[in-house]
N, C-alpha and C positions, 0 to 999 in steps of 0.2 A: 336163370332166367335171362335172356338177352334181348335187347330192343330190336334186333334185326327180325326176329319171328319168321314168318312165312315168306320173307323177301322184301315186301314193301309195306312198311308200317302205316296203317290208316289212322291218323290221330284223333279222330272224331267218331270211330266206330263203336266205342263203348266196350271194347275187347282187349284183353291182354294178348299180346304176342308172344308166345312161349317156345323157347328152343331148348331141347334136352340134348346133351351130348352123352351117348351111351358106352363110348370106348372103354376098353379095360386096360389095355397097355398103353405105355407112354408114347410109343409110335403111332398107335391109332389115334390118340388124343391130339397129337401134334398135327397129324394129316386132317382130322376133322377141323381143328382150329384154323387151318390153311384154307380148307374149304369154306369155312363160315367167313373168313376175312375176305376172300375172293367174292363170294356171293353177295356180302354186304356192299363192296366196292361197285358192283354192277347192279345192285338193287333187285336181285333175283334169288329165289330159293336154292339153297345148296342142294346137291344131288348126292351128298354122302350118305351112305347106307347106316352109319352110327349116328345120324343125327334125325330126331324126331322134331316135328313142328306141328303147332297148331294154336288155335284162338280160343280164348275162354273168358267168362266173366270172373270166374274164381278159379284159384289153383291151391291145393293143398300139397305139401311135400312132407313125406315121412321117411326118415332114415333110421337105420340100426343104431348108428352112433352119433355123437353131437358133431354138428359141422357149423363153420362160420360161412356166412354168405354175404355178398357185396351187392347193394341195391343203390344205383345212381351215386356211386362213390362212397356210400356210408356201409360201415361194416356192422352187421347185426350180431347180437350176442350168440355164442354157440347154442345150438339147440338140436333136438331130433325131429321137431315138427315146426313147419313154418306155413302160414296161410296168408294168401294175397286175394284182394278183390279189387274190382274197379268201380269207381263212382263216375258214371257217364256225365259228361259236361262240367265236372268239378273244377278243371283247369282251363284257362285261356290259354289256347295254342295259336302261336303265330307261325304260319307256314307258307312257303311259296305256292302261288296258284299253279295248277297242273293244266297242261293243255291236251288232255286226253279227250 
C-alpha cells in the first residue's frame, strides 16, 4: 500500500488510496517504481501497465506465503493475511489549502 494511490491523495475523503505493483521480473519492478516516483513528484497517476490503483474503505491482502509489510515506517509481523480499514475523520489532518 502506497500513499500515492491514484495520483493526488484526498486526506478527508474517508478512503484508502491503494497502489498495487504486479511486476514479476526485477527489471519490471524497477521500471514500475520509477514510474511511481515520477508520478508522485508531479502528483498524477502513473501510466505503468503493471500498477493497479483504486480507492476503498476496506482492503484485505491474502498471500500464499508469509510476508512482512511496512506501514508508515512500521514493520508488521510476517503473515499470509492482512486487513486494513479506514476510520473516517479519526485524525486531524493539517494540509495546505488548494486553489482549484
